[in-house]
N, C-alpha and C positions, 0 to 999 in steps of 0.2 A: 801285130806285126805285119798285117796285110796278107797277101796271097803268096806265100813262099813255100816251096817244096825243096827239101834237101835230098841230094842223091849221093850215095856212097858207092864207089867202085871197089870191089874186093877181089879183083882179078890179078893179084900179085902172087907170083911164084918166083922161086929162085934157088939156084944150087948152093948158094952160100949159107943157107940155113941147114943144109944137110938133112939129118933124120928128124929134126924138129918138125918140119912140114912135109915130110915125104908122103904122108897120106891125108893131108888136110890143107885147106887154104890158110894163108897167114892170118887172116882176120879171126879165125877160130882157135888160134893158139891160146891155151890157158894162161892166165896171169893172176897171181895172188890167190890161188885156190878156186874160187867160184866164178871169177870173171874171165872174160875173153877179150882179146885185143879190140874187137868190134865195139865193145861197150864204151870205150873212151870217146870216139867220134860221135856215137849215138847220144851219149850223155851231154856232150858239148852242144849238140844241136838242140836237144830238149831244153837245156839251160839257157840257150839263146832265144828261145821262143819259137823254134821251128818244130812244130808238132806233127808234120806230115813228112815222112822220110821214106825214100825208096832205096833199097839195097840191091845193087847189081852184082849178081854172082855168075861165075862161069866155071871156075876150076872146082870140081867136086862140090856142087851147090847143095846137095842134100845134107851135108854135115852142118853147114852154116844155117840153112833154112830150118833144120830141126832145132837148133839152138834158139833162133830168133822167134820161132813160132809161125802162126799162119796169117799174120797181118792184123790180128785184133789189137786193140789198144793195150798198152802195158798196164 
């Protein structure tokens, strides 16, 4: 695919979600048991051939960084 780097911004917060995201970023909200919302765009990038992905976090980054890991290959 060439030299492509994917970037995901996870800085979304909002009052309309109420207690669902009161203590976590939207990207780390559980979905279907073991998955998180961040898994969907990450899966799309990997399936498109983009294997270098950066995730930009700002709102409570430790929660999402703990889920994603330390940057090692999946």
